[in-house]
MMTF fields as JSON, N, C-alpha, C and O atoms, coordinates in Angstrom:
{
  "mmtfVersion": "1.0.0",
  "mmtfProducer": "UNKNOWN",
  "numBonds": 455,
  "numAtoms": 456,
  "numGroups": 114,
  "numChains": 1,
  "numModels": 1,
  "chainsPerModel": [1],
  "groupsPerChain": [114],
  "chainIdList": ["A"],
  "bondAtomList": [4, 2, 8, 6, 12, 10, 16, 14, 20, 18, 24, 22, 28, 26, 32, 30, 36, 34, 40, 38, 44, 42, 48, 46, 52, 50, 56, 54, 60, 58, 64, 62, 68, 66, 72, 70, 76, 74, 80, 78, 84, 82, 88, 86, 92, 90, 96, 94, 100, 98, 104, 102, 108, 106, 112, 110, 116, 114, 120, 118, 124, 122, 128, 126, 132, 130, 136, 134, 140, 138, 144, 142, 148, 146, 152, 150, 156, 154, 160, 158, 164, 162, 168, 166, 172, 170, 176, 174, 180, 178, 184, 182, 188, 186, 192, 190, 196, 194, 200, 198, 204, 202, 208, 206, 212, 210, 216, 214, 220, 218, 224, 222, 228, 226, 232, 230, 236, 234, 240, 238, 244, 242, 248, 246, 252, 250, 256, 254, 260, 258, 264, 262, 268, 266, 272, 270, 276, 274, 280, 278, 284, 282, 288, 286, 292, 290, 296, 294, 300, 298, 304, 302, 308, 306, 312, 310, 316, 314, 320, 318, 324, 322, 328, 326, 332, 330, 336, 334, 340, 338, 344, 342, 348, 346, 352, 350, 356, 354, 360, 358, 364, 362, 368, 366, 372, 370, 376, 374, 380, 378, 384, 382, 388, 386, 392, 390, 396, 394, 400, 398, 404, 402, 408, 406, 412, 410, 416, 414, 420, 418, 424, 422, 428, 426, 432, 430, 436, 434, 440, 438, 444, 442, 448, 446, 452, 450],
  "bondOrderList": [1, 1, 1, 1, 1, 1, 1, 1, 1, 1, 1, 1, 1, 1, 1, 1, 1, 1, 1, 1, 1, 1, 1, 1, 1, 1, 1, 1, 1, 1, 1, 1, 1, 1, 1, 1, 1, 1, 1, 1, 1, 1, 1, 1, 1, 1, 1, 1, 1, 1, 1, 1, 1, 1, 1, 1, 1, 1, 1, 1, 1, 1, 1, 1, 1, 1, 1, 1, 1, 1, 1, 1, 1, 1, 1, 1, 1, 1, 1, 1, 1, 1, 1, 1, 1, 1, 1, 1, 1, 1, 1, 1, 1, 1, 1, 1, 1, 1, 1, 1, 1, 1, 1, 1, 1, 1, 1, 1, 1, 1, 1, 1, 1],
  "groupList": [{"groupName": "SER", "atomNameList": ["N", "CA", "C", "O"], "elementList": ["N", "C", "C", "O"], "formalChargeList": [0, 0, 0, 0], "bondAtomList": [1, 0, 2, 1, 3, 2], "bondOrderList": [1, 1, 2], "singleLetterCode": "S", "chemCompType": "L-PEPTIDE LINKING"}, {"groupName": "GLY", "atomNameList": ["N", "CA", "C", "O"], "elementList": ["N", "C", "C", "O"], "formalChargeList": [0, 0, 0, 0], "bondAtomList": [1, 0, 2, 1, 3, 2], "bondOrderList": [1, 1, 2], "singleLetterCode": "G", "chemCompType": "PEPTIDE LINKING"}, {"groupName": "ILE", "atomNameList": ["N", "CA", "C", "O"], "elementList": ["N", "C", "C", "O"], "formalChargeList": [0, 0, 0, 0], "bondAtomList": [1, 0, 2, 1, 3, 2], "bondOrderList": [1, 1, 2], "singleLetterCode": "I", "chemCompType": "L-PEPTIDE LINKING"}, {"groupName": "ASN", "atomNameList": ["N", "CA", "C", "O"], "elementList": ["N", "C", "C", "O"], "formalChargeList": [0, 0, 0, 0], "bondAtomList": [1, 0, 2, 1, 3, 2], "bondOrderList": [1, 1, 2], "singleLetterCode": "N", "chemCompType": "L-PEPTIDE LINKING"}, {"groupName": "ALA", "atomNameList": ["N", "CA", "C", "O"], "elementList": ["N", "C", "C", "O"], "formalChargeList": [0, 0, 0, 0], "bondAtomList": [1, 0, 2, 1, 3, 2], "bondOrderList": [1, 1, 2], "singleLetterCode": "A", "chemCompType": "L-PEPTIDE LINKING"}, {"groupName": "GLU", "atomNameList": ["N", "CA", "C", "O"], "elementList": ["N", "C", "C", "O"], "formalChargeList": [0, 0, 0, 0], "bondAtomList": [1, 0, 2, 1, 3, 2], "bondOrderList": [1, 1, 2], "singleLetterCode": "E", "chemCompType": "L-PEPTIDE LINKING"}, {"groupName": "TYR", "atomNameList": ["N", "CA", "C", "O"], "elementList": ["N", "C", "C", "O"], "formalChargeList": [0, 0, 0, 0], "bondAtomList": [1, 0, 2, 1, 3, 2], "bondOrderList": [1, 1, 2], "singleLetterCode": "Y", "chemCompType": "L-PEPTIDE LINKING"}, {"groupName": "LEU", "atomNameList": ["N", "CA", "C", "O"], "elementList": ["N", "C", "C", "O"], "formalChargeList": [0, 0, 0, 0], "bondAtomList": [1, 0, 2, 1, 3, 2], "bondOrderList": [1, 1, 2], "singleLetterCode": "L", "chemCompType": "L-PEPTIDE LINKING"}, {"groupName": "GLN", "atomNameList": ["N", "CA", "C", "O"], "elementList": ["N", "C", "C", "O"], "formalChargeList": [0, 0, 0, 0], "bondAtomList": [1, 0, 2, 1, 3, 2], "bondOrderList": [1, 1, 2], "singleLetterCode": "Q", "chemCompType": "L-PEPTIDE LINKING"}, {"groupName": "THR", "atomNameList": ["N", "CA", "C", "O"], "elementList": ["N", "C", "C", "O"], "formalChargeList": [0, 0, 0, 0], "bondAtomList": [1, 0, 2, 1, 3, 2], "bondOrderList": [1, 1, 2], "singleLetterCode": "T", "chemCompType": "L-PEPTIDE LINKING"}, {"groupName": "VAL", "atomNameList": ["N", "CA", "C", "O"], "elementList": ["N", "C", "C", "O"], "formalChargeList": [0, 0, 0, 0], "bondAtomList": [1, 0, 2, 1, 3, 2], "bondOrderList": [1, 1, 2], "singleLetterCode": "V", "chemCompType": "L-PEPTIDE LINKING"}, {"groupName": "ARG", "atomNameList": ["N", "CA", "C", "O"], "elementList": ["N", "C", "C", "O"], "formalChargeList": [0, 0, 0, 0], "bondAtomList": [1, 0, 2, 1, 3, 2], "bondOrderList": [1, 1, 2], "singleLetterCode": "R", "chemCompType": "L-PEPTIDE LINKING"}, {"groupName": "ASP", "atomNameList": ["N", "CA", "C", "O"], "elementList": ["N", "C", "C", "O"], "formalChargeList": [0, 0, 0, 0], "bondAtomList": [1, 0, 2, 1, 3, 2], "bondOrderList": [1, 1, 2], "singleLetterCode": "D", "chemCompType": "L-PEPTIDE LINKING"}, {"groupName": "LYS", "atomNameList": ["N", "CA", "C", "O"], "elementList": ["N", "C", "C", "O"], "formalChargeList": [0, 0, 0, 0], "bondAtomList": [1, 0, 2, 1, 3, 2], "bondOrderList": [1, 1, 2], "singleLetterCode": "K", "chemCompType": "L-PEPTIDE LINKING"}, {"groupName": "PHE", "atomNameList": ["N", "CA", "C", "O"], "elementList": ["N", "C", "C", "O"], "formalChargeList": [0, 0, 0, 0], "bondAtomList": [1, 0, 2, 1, 3, 2], "bondOrderList": [1, 1, 2], "singleLetterCode": "F", "chemCompType": "L-PEPTIDE LINKING"}, {"groupName": "PRO", "atomNameList": ["N", "CA", "C", "O"], "elementList": ["N", "C", "C", "O"], "formalChargeList": [0, 0, 0, 0], "bondAtomList": [1, 0, 2, 1, 3, 2], "bondOrderList": [1, 1, 2], "singleLetterCode": "P", "chemCompType": "L-PEPTIDE LINKING"}, {"groupName": "MET", "atomNameList": ["N", "CA", "C", "O"], "elementList": ["N", "C", "C", "O"], "formalChargeList": [0, 0, 0, 0], "bondAtomList": [1, 0, 2, 1, 3, 2], "bondOrderList": [1, 1, 2], "singleLetterCode": "M", "chemCompType": "L-PEPTIDE LINKING"}, {"groupName": "TRP", "atomNameList": ["N", "CA", "C", "O"], "elementList": ["N", "C", "C", "O"], "formalChargeList": [0, 0, 0, 0], "bondAtomList": [1, 0, 2, 1, 3, 2], "bondOrderList": [1, 1, 2], "singleLetterCode": "W", "chemCompType": "L-PEPTIDE LINKING"}, {"groupName": "CYS", "atomNameList": ["N", "CA", "C", "O"], "elementList": ["N", "C", "C", "O"], "formalChargeList": [0, 0, 0, 0], "bondAtomList": [1, 0, 2, 1, 3, 2], "bondOrderList": [1, 1, 2], "singleLetterCode": "C", "chemCompType": "L-PEPTIDE LINKING"}, {"groupName": "HIS", "atomNameList": ["N", "CA", "C", "O"], "elementList": ["N", "C", "C", "O"], "formalChargeList": [0, 0, 0, 0], "bondAtomList": [1, 0, 2, 1, 3, 2], "bondOrderList": [1, 1, 2], "singleLetterCode": "H", "chemCompType": "L-PEPTIDE LINKING"}],
  "groupTypeList": [0, 0, 1, 2, 3, 4, 5, 6, 1, 1, 7, 1, 8, 8, 4, 3, 6, 2, 5, 9, 7, 9, 10, 0, 6, 11, 3, 10, 12, 13, 12, 13, 12, 10, 3, 0, 6, 9, 14, 12, 3, 7, 2, 15, 3, 4, 8, 10, 14, 4, 2, 15, 16, 12, 0, 16, 17, 13, 7, 10, 16, 16, 10, 10, 15, 1, 13, 9, 7, 17, 5, 9, 7, 7, 10, 7, 1, 2, 18, 18, 10, 10, 18, 2, 2, 2, 2, 7, 10, 7, 19, 2, 13, 5, 13, 13, 5, 12, 5, 11, 5, 13, 10, 13, 14, 3, 9, 13, 14, 3, 14, 12, 4, 16],
  "groupIdList": [1, 2, 3, 4, 5, 6, 7, 8, 9, 10, 11, 12, 13, 14, 15, 16, 17, 18, 19, 20, 21, 22, 23, 24, 25, 26, 27, 28, 29, 30, 31, 32, 33, 34, 35, 36, 37, 38, 39, 40, 41, 42, 43, 44, 45, 46, 47, 48, 49, 50, 51, 52, 53, 54, 55, 56, 57, 58, 59, 60, 61, 62, 63, 64, 65, 66, 67, 68, 69, 70, 71, 72, 73, 74, 75, 76, 77, 78, 79, 80, 81, 82, 83, 84, 85, 86, 87, 88, 89, 90, 91, 92, 93, 94, 95, 96, 97, 98, 99, 100, 101, 102, 103, 104, 105, 106, 107, 108, 109, 110, 111, 112, 113, 114],
  "secStructList": [7, 7, 7, 7, 7, 7, 7, 7, 7, 7, 7, 7, 7, 7, 1, 1, 7, 3, 3, 3, 3, 3, 3, 3, 3, 3, 3, 6, 6, 6, 6, 1, 3, 3, 3, 3, 3, 3, 3, 3, 3, 3, 7, 6, 6, 3, 3, 3, 3, 3, 3, 3, 7, 1, 1, 7, 3, 3, 3, 3, 3, 3, 3, 7, 7, 7, 2, 2, 2, 2, 2, 2, 2, 2, 2, 2, 2, 2, 2, 2, 2, 2, 2, 2, 2, 2, 2, 2, 2, 2, 2, 2, 2, 2, 2, 2, 2, 2, 2, 2, 2, 2, 2, 2, 2, 2, 2, 2, 2, 2, 2, 2, 2, 7],
  "xCoordList": [0.963, -0.119, 0.86, 1.94, 0.548, 1.25, 0.542, -0.475, 1.453, 0.768, 1.402, 2.46, 0.473, 1.002, 2.113, 1.831, 3.053, 4.021, 3.374, 2.652, 3.747, 3.245, 4.237, 5.223, 4.046, 4.872, 4.48, 3.406, 5.089, 4.709, 5.194, 6.304, 4.931, 5.384, 4.582, 3.428, 5.027, 4.036, 4.564, 5.7, 3.614, 3.866, 4.472, 5.092, 4.136, 4.629, 3.415, 2.316, 3.704, 2.446, 2.155, 2.861, 0.922, 0.664, -0.565, -1.593, -0.369, -1.398, -2.172, -3.177, -2.204, -3.279, -3.791, -3.039, -5.003, -5.416, -4.542, -4.199, -4.315, -3.732, -4.526, -5.421, -4.153, -5.232, -5.37, -6.386, -4.048, -3.874, -2.996, -2.239, -3.026, -1.945, -2.041, -3.019, -0.909, -0.797, -0.235, 0.768, -0.731, -0.356, -0.069, -0.904, 1.022, 1.143, 2.049, 2.876, 1.918, 2.891, 3.009, 2.113, 4.04, 4.504, 4.053, 4.443, 3.289, 2.865, 3.921, 4.055, 4.692, 5.69, 5.061, 5.874, 3.661, 3.229, 3.011, 3.226, 2.719, 2.359, 3.518, 3.254, 4.591, 5.827, 5.888, 5.765, 6.049, 6.491, 5.254, 5.377, 4.1, 2.926, 2.704, 2.671, 2.549, 2.4, 0.939, 0.314, 0.24, -0.937, -0.986, -0.425, -1.622, -1.768, -3.077, -3.957, -3.223, -4.579, -4.231, -3.293, -5.131, -4.959, -6.12, -7.285, -5.868, -7.032, -6.754, -5.727, -8.067, -8.466, -8.829, -9.479, -8.371, -9.078, -8.442, -9.363, -7.353, -7.076, -6.891, -6.355, -7.336, -7.327, -6.129, -5.591, -5.562, -4.106, -4.383, -5.466, -3.076, -2.9, -3.83, -4.218, -4.129, -4.94, -4.191, -3.505, -4.387, -3.779, -4.728, -5.932, -3.471, -4.407, -3.917, -2.795, -4.899, -4.386, -4.968, -6.192, -4.231, -4.783, -4.678, -3.605, -5.864, -5.854, -6.124, -7.263, -5.051, -5.412, -6.311, -6.03, -7.199, -8.079, -7.993, -7.491, -8.643, -8.283, -8.164, -7.086, -9.217, -9.229, -9.464, -9.353, -9.901, -10.391, -9.341, -8.903, -9.106, -8.859, -9.477, -10.288, -9.447, -10.083, -9.396, -8.287, -9.692, -8.862, -9.863, -11.085, -8.834, -9.46, -8.801, -7.575, -9.331, -8.64, -9.013, -10.17, -8.082, -8.327, -7.968, -6.8, -9.045, -8.756, -8.893, -9.866, -7.705, -7.849, -7.971, -7.15, -8.821, -8.842, -7.83, -7.732, -7.133, -5.943, -6.358, -7.522, -5.128, -5.503, -5.905, -6.549, -5.521, -5.871, -7.592, -8.206, -8.147, -9.604, -10.423, -11.568, -9.776, -10.639, -10.079, -10.958, -8.997, -8.643, -9.752, -10.152, -10.083, -10.821, -12.234, -12.947, -12.617, -14.074, -14.292, -15.397, -13.131, -13.294, -13.363, -14.076, -12.405, -12.545, -13.927, -14.39, -14.486, -15.93, -16.658, -17.148, -16.871, -17.664, -17.694, -18.744, -16.481, -16.358, -16.759, -17.244, -16.608, -17.118, -18.584, -19.209, -19.247, -20.839, -21.343, -22.355, -20.6, -21.221, -21.095, -22.054, -19.918, -19.742, -20.801, -21.133, -21.251, -22.286, -23.446, -24.075, -23.869, -25.092, -25.076, -26.096, -24.31, -24.204, -24.252, -24.859, -23.663, -23.958, -25.335, -25.877, -25.899, -27.301, -28.161, -29.054, -28.1, -28.937, -28.864, -29.837, -27.604, -27.493, -28.194, -29.016, -27.868, -28.551, -30.244, -30.949, -30.727, -32.059, -32.57, -33.593, -31.995, -32.369, -32.509, -33.496, -31.254, -31.362, -32.595, -33.364, -32.817, -33.893, -35.144, -36.023, -35.366, -36.846, -36.857, -37.927, -35.741, -35.752, -36.042, -36.844, -35.566, -35.867, -37.021, -37.596, -37.637, -39.227, -40.102, -41.054, -39.908, -40.636, -40.516, -41.492, -39.435, -39.354, -40.415, -41.298, -40.073, -40.918, -42.332, -43.04, -42.832, -44.16, -44.719, -45.727, -43.994, -44.266, -44.219, -45.192, -43.461, -43.458, -44.746, -45.508, -44.99, -46.116, -47.531, -48.397, -47.644, -48.794, -48.729, -49.714, -47.555, -47.76, -48.29, -49.283, -47.667, -47.967, -49.677, -50.343, -50.142, -51.259, -52.106, -53.187, -51.952, -52.809, -52.856, -53.955, -51.721, -51.843, -52.536, -53.058, -52.631, -53.082, -54.734, -55.489, -55.197, -56.507, -57.228, -58.445, -56.36, -56.952, -57.592, -58.182],
  "yCoordList": [-1.338, 0.061, 1.196, 1.116, 2.193, 3.264, 4.653, 5.22, 5.006, 5.868, 7.414, 7.653, 8.282, 9.784, 10.094, 9.733, 10.618, 10.89, 12.33, 12.958, 12.811, 13.691, 14.679, 14.33, 15.979, 17.129, 18.057, 18.555, 18.63, 19.661, 20.775, 20.697, 22.077, 23.175, 24.329, 24.136, 25.372, 26.736, 28.014, 28.21, 28.794, 30.026, 31.267, 32.304, 30.846, 31.663, 32.503, 32.332, 33.453, 34.39, 35.446, 36.449, 35.183, 35.864, 36.859, 36.385, 38.091, 39.26, 39.425, 40.018, 39.12, 39.343, 37.943, 36.982, 37.976, 36.78, 36.441, 37.232, 35.193, 34.471, 34.454, 33.651, 35.277, 35.124, 33.695, 33.088, 33.397, 31.82, 31.402, 32.073, 29.965, 29.0, 27.877, 27.132, 27.653, 26.438, 25.226, 25.433, 24.094, 22.904, 21.772, 21.45, 21.423, 20.232, 19.109, 19.246, 18.062, 16.95, 16.058, 16.016, 15.466, 14.682, 13.011, 12.173, 12.779, 11.424, 10.44, 10.481, 9.524, 8.839, 7.913, 7.325, 7.382, 6.354, 6.894, 6.076, 7.83, 8.384, 9.34, 10.475, 8.944, 9.25, 10.772, 11.625, 11.12, 12.532, 13.657, 14.853, 12.931, 13.998, 14.698, 14.159, 16.082, 16.904, 17.039, 17.496, 16.765, 17.129, 18.24, 18.151, 19.374, 20.658, 21.101, 20.772, 21.928, 22.628, 24.017, 24.174, 24.938, 26.263, 26.591, 26.323, 27.071, 27.172, 28.84, 29.453, 29.275, 30.853, 31.078, 30.289, 32.107, 32.966, 32.099, 31.546, 31.886, 31.405, 32.228, 33.332, 31.726, 32.616, 32.466, 31.366, 33.742, 33.694, 32.92, 32.72, 32.474, 31.472, 30.304, 29.825, 29.923, 28.673, 27.428, 27.518, 26.381, 25.209, 24.484, 24.239, 24.236, 24.144, 22.373, 21.865, 21.938, 20.537, 20.236, 20.283, 19.945, 19.613, 18.2, 17.599, 17.629, 16.238, 15.784, 15.852, 15.263, 15.229, 13.985, 13.022, 13.908, 12.726, 12.893, 13.872, 11.625, 11.472, 13.004, 13.592, 13.446, 14.636, 15.886, 16.948, 15.704, 16.875, 16.577, 15.522, 18.12, 18.064, 18.399, 19.292, 18.015, 18.554, 19.542, 19.144, 20.588, 21.418, 21.501, 21.639, 21.36, 21.177, 22.439, 22.491, 23.306, 24.368, 24.388, 24.441, 24.346, 24.286, 25.704, 26.066, 26.709, 27.894, 27.633, 27.253, 27.939, 28.126, 29.369, 30.047, 29.959, 31.331, 31.739, 31.162, 32.593, 32.874, 34.251, 34.643, 34.986, 36.216, 37.366, 38.312, 37.249, 38.362, 38.43, 39.496, 37.259, 37.288, 37.626, 38.05, 37.421, 37.899, 39.438, 40.24, 39.953, 41.4, 42.209, 43.347, 41.606, 42.129, 42.099, 43.093, 41.173, 41.188, 42.165, 42.687, 42.442, 43.076, 44.791, 45.628, 45.02, 46.217, 46.727, 47.864, 45.609, 45.702, 45.947, 47.072, 45.094, 45.295, 46.724, 47.309, 47.182, 48.473, 49.704, 50.71, 49.668, 50.61, 50.569, 51.605, 49.283, 49.147, 49.79, 50.488, 49.571, 50.36, 51.811, 52.519, 52.416, 53.788, 54.377, 55.56, 53.649, 53.892, 53.99, 55.047, 53.0, 52.941, 54.176, 54.865, 54.436, 55.313, 56.712, 57.634, 56.897, 58.295, 58.562, 59.667, 57.286, 57.348, 57.721, 58.516, 57.317, 57.366, 58.753, 59.42, 59.121, 60.646, 61.573, 62.364, 61.469, 62.323, 62.248, 63.239, 60.836, 60.766, 61.384, 62.055, 61.277, 62.014, 63.633, 64.328, 64.055, 65.532, 65.754, 66.672, 65.003, 65.357, 65.357, 66.085, 64.52, 64.427, 65.546, 66.153, 66.051, 67.16, 68.234, 69.073, 68.393, 69.635, 69.513, 70.594, 68.581, 68.483, 68.775, 69.535, 68.307, 68.563, 70.2, 70.836, 70.703, 72.244, 73.006, 73.785, 72.551, 73.016, 72.817, 73.824, 71.776, 71.416, 72.514, 73.207, 72.511, 73.577, 75.179, 75.911, 75.508, 76.643, 76.896, 77.803, 75.969, 76.311, 76.326, 77.176, 75.467, 75.398, 76.515, 76.713, 77.369, 78.82, 79.656, 80.341, 79.661, 80.556, 80.631, 81.654, 79.502, 79.194, 79.517, 79.973, 79.422, 79.807, 81.234, 81.787, 81.964, 83.497, 84.031, 85.138, 83.444, 83.908, 83.828, 84.72, 82.58, 82.613, 83.515, 83.689, 84.153, 84.796, 86.196, 86.86],
  "zCoordList": [-0.031, 0.045, -0.043, 0.544, -0.713, -0.639, -0.048, -0.449, 1.064, 1.931, 1.526, 0.944, 1.995, 1.589, 2.924, 4.067, 2.678, 3.731, 4.134, 3.359, 5.543, 6.087, 6.465, 7.114, 6.085, 6.362, 7.196, 6.858, 8.485, 9.226, 9.191, 9.72, 8.768, 8.694, 9.128, 9.511, 9.105, 9.748, 9.146, 8.714, 9.189, 8.513, 9.864, 9.631, 10.972, 12.129, 12.455, 11.929, 13.393, 13.698, 12.761, 12.654, 11.954, 10.959, 11.499, 11.983, 11.379, 11.867, 10.942, 11.337, 9.589, 8.619, 7.816, 7.657, 7.4, 6.689, 5.336, 4.458, 5.42, 4.064, 2.722, 2.459, 2.049, 0.709, -0.109, -0.449, -0.29, -0.977, -0.28, 0.422, -0.445, 0.025, -0.702, -0.637, -1.539, -2.703, -1.907, -1.224, -1.924, -1.184, -2.557, -3.402, -2.484, -3.558, -3.181, -2.28, -3.818, -3.475, -4.83, -5.673, -4.907, -6.034, -6.104, -5.291, -7.077, -6.952, -7.658, -8.881, -6.838, -7.369, -8.056, -8.769, -8.211, -8.877, -10.442, -11.336, -10.691, -12.122, -12.586, -12.984, -12.539, -13.344, -12.888, -13.767, -11.715, -11.355, -11.558, -11.823, -11.36, -11.588, -10.224, -9.118, -10.546, -9.253, -8.971, -9.928, -7.922, -7.461, -6.606, -5.514, -6.957, -6.114, -6.053, -6.85, -5.006, -4.682, -3.919, -3.137, -4.288, -3.913, -2.788, -3.083, -1.72, -0.538, -0.709, -1.001, -0.412, -0.536, 1.031, 1.716, 1.388, 2.684, 4.011, 4.613, 4.509, 5.647, 6.775, 6.672, 7.947, 9.207, 9.851, 9.981, 10.364, 10.992, 12.199, 12.749, 12.551, 13.943, 13.889, 14.955, 13.027, 12.968, 12.311, 11.293, 12.951, 12.176, 11.146, 11.071, 10.301, 8.567, 8.278, 8.257, 8.138, 7.743, 6.316, 6.194, 5.284, 3.922, 3.738, 3.796, 3.502, 3.086, 1.798, 1.336, 1.087, -0.397, -0.544, 0.169, -1.257, -1.642, -3.023, -3.575, -3.748, -5.243, -6.121, -6.197, -6.65, -7.17, -6.625, -7.237, -5.073, -4.366, -3.115, -2.656, -2.729, -1.243, -0.272, -0.519, 0.911, 2.209, 3.069, 3.425, 3.461, 4.257, 5.634, 5.67, 6.819, 7.968, 8.676, 8.579, 9.265, 10.019, 11.817, 12.235, 12.5, 13.86, 14.365, 14.228, 15.051, 15.569, 17.167, 17.818, 17.527, 19.337, 19.47, 18.851, 20.151, 20.978, 21.899, 22.982, 21.608, 22.395, 23.215, 23.288, 23.874, 24.491, 23.723, 24.177, 22.609, 21.886, 21.65, 21.615, 21.519, 21.506, 22.564, 22.412, 23.845, 25.144, 25.083, 25.398, 24.796, 24.772, 23.65, 23.894, 22.667, 21.664, 22.238, 22.097, 22.786, 23.155, 24.443, 24.589, 25.48, 26.375, 25.962, 26.515, 24.831, 24.146, 23.595, 23.698, 22.979, 22.297, 23.382, 23.47, 24.322, 25.464, 26.213, 26.479, 26.501, 26.839, 25.827, 26.344, 24.657, 23.736, 23.629, 23.406, 23.794, 23.947, 25.093, 25.037, 26.3, 27.623, 27.356, 27.662, 26.763, 26.847, 25.675, 25.751, 24.745, 23.542, 24.368, 24.322, 25.172, 26.012, 26.99, 27.003, 27.59, 28.707, 27.966, 28.512, 26.798, 25.989, 25.417, 25.384, 24.917, 24.522, 25.651, 25.359, 26.916, 27.979, 28.527, 28.88, 28.562, 28.716, 27.972, 28.434, 26.833, 25.923, 25.69, 25.499, 25.752, 26.173, 27.272, 27.131, 28.464, 29.816, 29.492, 29.731, 28.881, 28.526, 27.615, 27.898, 26.584, 25.675, 26.229, 25.768, 27.304, 28.102, 28.818, 28.882, 29.483, 30.498, 29.574, 29.986, 28.417, 27.483, 27.069, 26.945, 26.785, 26.347, 27.576, 27.402, 28.688, 30.047, 30.36, 30.756, 30.175, 30.116, 29.187, 29.545, 27.841, 26.934, 27.331, 27.296, 27.678, 27.878, 29.105, 28.967, 30.107, 31.322, 30.468, 30.646, 29.864, 29.259, 28.584, 28.92, 27.511, 26.682, 27.599, 27.391, 28.459, 29.559, 30.519, 31.229, 30.642, 31.326, 30.405, 30.646, 29.282, 28.332, 27.991, 28.147, 27.563, 27.454, 28.512, 28.14, 29.702, 31.123, 30.961, 31.017, 30.75, 30.842, 29.659, 29.796, 28.533, 27.231, 27.477, 27.093, 28.202, 28.485, 29.367, 29.298, 30.298, 31.196, 30.81, 31.662]
}
C-alpha cells in the first residue's frame, strides 16, 4: 500500500489573513505527476491540515482562541457600554428639555386664556 507522507510546517505568527496558500505533492506512482490545490482565505494563527483525496482536497482548520480574542471582546464590550451611557445621557437630557418646553407652553397658554 502506498501511503502519503506527512509534512509539518508553519507560517509563524501572521497578523493578517492569508489570501491564498498552494499545497502540492509529487505522485511517485504516475511518473512524477504533481498534484496541487490552492486554498483561499485562511485565518491567521490557525492550524491547517490539507488532506489530499483523489481529485479533491479537504481542508481542516483548527482555531484556538487566544489572549487576543479575549482582549478584543473586552474592548468591544467597553465600547458598547460607553455608547449606551452616551445614549442614555442624551435621552435623559432630551426628556428634560421636552418637559421644560411643555411647562413653558402650558404657562404661556394659561396666561393667554385669562
